[in-house]
PADO-643145 format. One line per 4 residues: number of its first residue (from 1); their letters; for each residue z, y, x of C-alpha. Coordinates in steps of 0.5 Angstrom, whole numbers. Layout:
<rs>
NUM	A	Z,Y,X ~ ...
</rs>
This chain:
<rs>
1	MREV	250,178,244 ~ 251,176,237 ~ 247,175,231 ~ 248,174,223
5	IYSF	242,171,220 ~ 240,169,213 ~ 234,165,212 ~ 230,163,206
9	LPDN	224,158,205 ~ 219,159,199 ~ 220,155,193 ~ 216,149,193
13	GRDM	213,151,199 ~ 207,156,196 ~ 204,162,199 ~ 208,168,196
17	EFFI	205,176,195 ~ 212,178,198 ~ 217,174,202 ~ 223,175,207
21	DLTG	224,169,211 ~ 229,172,215 ~ 234,178,215 ~ 241,179,219
25	ISYC	244,184,223 ~ 244,184,230 ~ 249,186,235 ~ 245,186,242
29	DETY	247,186,249 ~ 243,188,255 ~ 239,181,255 ~ 236,182,248
33	RISR	229,182,248 ~ 223,180,243 ~ 216,179,244 ~ 211,177,240
37	KSSP	203,176,241 ~ 199,176,234 ~ 205,177,230 ~ 205,172,224
41	IYVF	210,177,220 ~ 212,184,219 ~ 218,186,222 ~ 222,191,219
45	EYIL	229,194,223 ~ 234,200,222 ~ 238,202,228 ~ 246,203,226
49	EGEG	248,204,233 ~ 245,205,240 ~ 238,205,243 ~ 232,201,245
53	TVCC	225,201,247 ~ 219,199,242 ~ 212,197,245 ~ 207,195,240
57	DGKT	199,195,241 ~ 199,199,247 ~ 204,204,244 ~ 212,205,247
61	FTAL	217,209,244 ~ 225,209,244 ~ 228,207,238 ~ 235,211,237
65	KGDT	241,211,232 ~ 238,212,225 ~ 231,210,226 ~ 227,205,223
69	YILK	221,202,226 ~ 216,197,223 ~ 212,192,227 ~ 206,190,223
73	KNSN	203,183,222 ~ 197,181,228 ~ 200,186,232 ~ 203,184,240
77	HEYY	209,187,240 ~ 215,187,245 ~ 222,191,244 ~ 229,191,248
81	SHKD	236,194,248 ~ 238,199,253 ~ 242,196,258 ~ 248,201,257
85	NPWT	247,203,250 ~ 245,197,247 ~ 243,196,239 ~ 246,194,233
89	KIWF	241,194,228 ~ 240,191,221 ~ 233,187,220 ~ 228,183,216
93	NAKG	222,179,217 ~ 217,179,211 ~ 210,177,210 ~ 205,177,204
97	PLIE	199,181,202 ~ 203,185,198 ~ 206,188,204 ~ 200,191,207
101	ALLS	197,193,200 ~ 203,198,198 ~ 203,201,206 ~ 196,202,204
105	LYRL	197,204,197 ~ 202,210,199 ~ 198,212,205 ~ 203,209,210
109	GNLS	199,204,214 ~ 199,207,221 ~ 207,208,220 ~ 211,205,226
113	HIKG	216,209,228 ~ 221,213,223 ~ 225,218,225 ~ 230,223,221
117	IDLS	230,219,214 ~ 236,214,213 ~ 233,208,210 ~ 240,204,211
121	SYFN	241,203,204 ~ 235,199,203 ~ 236,195,209 ~ 244,194,207
125	RILN	242,192,199 ~ 237,187,202 ~ 242,184,207 ~ 248,184,202
129	NAKT	243,180,197 ~ 242,175,202 ~ 250,174,203 ~ 251,172,196
133	PLDS	249,165,193 ~ 242,165,191 ~ 237,161,191 ~ 230,163,195
137	GSFT	227,165,189 ~ 232,170,186 ~ 233,173,193 ~ 225,174,193
141	KEAS	226,178,186 ~ 231,182,188 ~ 228,184,195 ~ 221,185,193
145	LIFF	224,191,188 ~ 228,194,193 ~ 222,194,198 ~ 218,197,193
149	EMIL	223,203,192 ~ 223,203,200 ~ 216,204,200 ~ 216,210,194
153	FLHE	222,213,198 ~ 218,213,205 ~ 212,216,201 ~ 216,221,198
157	NLHS	219,224,204 ~ 213,223,209 ~ 207,225,206 ~ 205,232,208
161	DILH	202,234,202 ~ 208,232,198 ~ 213,236,202 ~ 208,242,201
165	QSEE	208,242,194 ~ 212,247,190 ~ 219,246,189 ~ 218,245,181
169	AVLL	213,239,182 ~ 217,235,187 ~ 223,236,182 ~ 219,233,177
173	KNYL	216,228,181 ~ 223,226,183 ~ 225,225,176 ~ 219,221,174
177	DKHT	221,216,180 ~ 228,215,178 ~ 226,214,171 ~ 220,210,171
181	KEQI	223,205,166 ~ 225,210,161 ~ 222,214,155 ~ 221,221,158
185	SLNT	219,227,153 ~ 214,232,156 ~ 220,237,153 ~ 225,234,158
189	LAGL	221,235,164 ~ 219,242,162 ~ 227,243,161 ~ 228,241,168
193	IYRS	224,247,171 ~ 225,252,165 ~ 217,252,163 ~ 213,251,157
197	PSQT	210,244,156 ~ 203,246,158 ~ 206,250,164 ~ 209,244,166
201	IRIF	203,239,166 ~ 199,245,170 ~ 204,245,175 ~ 205,238,176
205	KQAF	197,237,176 ~ 196,242,180 ~ 200,239,186 ~ 199,231,185
209	GVTP	192,231,181 ~ 194,227,175 ~ 198,229,169 ~ 206,227,169
213	YQYL	204,222,163 ~ 199,219,168 ~ 203,219,174 ~ 209,215,170
217	MKQR	204,210,167 ~ 201,209,174 ~ 208,208,177 ~ 210,203,171
221	LDLA	203,199,172 ~ 205,198,180 ~ 212,196,178 ~ 209,191,173
225	KLLL	205,188,178 ~ 210,187,183 ~ 214,183,177 ~ 209,179,175
229	LNTN	208,177,182 ~ 215,176,184 ~ 219,174,178 ~ 219,169,172
233	KTIK	220,174,167 ~ 215,174,161 ~ 210,179,159 ~ 215,181,153
237	EISL	221,182,158 ~ 217,186,163 ~ 213,190,157 ~ 220,192,155
241	DLNF	223,193,161 ~ 218,198,163 ~ 218,201,156 ~ 212,200,153
245	HDEH	211,199,146 ~ 211,192,145 ~ 208,187,149 ~ 201,187,146
249	YFSN	200,195,148 ~ 202,193,155 ~ 197,187,156 ~ 191,191,153
253	YFKN	193,197,157 ~ 194,193,163 ~ 187,190,162 ~ 184,197,160
257	KFSI	186,199,168 ~ 185,193,172 ~ 180,189,168 ~ 184,182,167
261	SPQK	190,181,163 ~ 197,181,166 ~ 197,173,165 ~ 191,172,168
265	FRSS	193,176,174 ~ 200,173,175 ~ 196,166,175 ~ 191,168,180
269	ANE	195,170,185 ~ 198,163,184 ~ 192,159,185
</rs>
């Protein structure tokens, strides 16, 4: 049994909206077994090789190469490797209310065993960031954004009402997800599916219930919240990063949507 583990402590010991305290890679053997009662953390693990068993709150499943499993905070769980074909896996242990909020927002709250979706790149990026000589604050900033990308990717690939939408609508959504920070014109979107601007809006709204612009702005605001809570970027830097006209427009738009200014939103999370 061999493990490579990287550990982090919160800056100034303060509570954080999202924080990874441990991440690593485990080369398991037949002795590998972990058990927790009322777990204080979320556990995210991706299987590189081998197989094993996961038991969580009365449910049991086999996790194989290419699978991911999520063990939620407050769960009772136990997991162990197959004695003849033990796991090699990348994992991270995380905590903070942002995790539950994102899982709920993107309707992934009941997710525990993920099959057929390759999440290795997200786990590898988190692990590689942990290897570099960053302080815990810098690591948390990068890891929180990677985690957010992973949640969006899972939502896109798992949610049935997206999978059954028209190919044109999915193409538009995928483009918006990949270019959230960029200035995107309706003509650009229309050109992707060879439709008129009005047809493009109709196709997208029929599939997702909102216009492309409304969807893009919602994604930007979700990302803005993440940046406000987990980075030291100024309001001006965030507004520029997310392609708002200026910091005043960003602040007014944010306050109009959430009834709180970006600065107060950031401050209230640290109280």
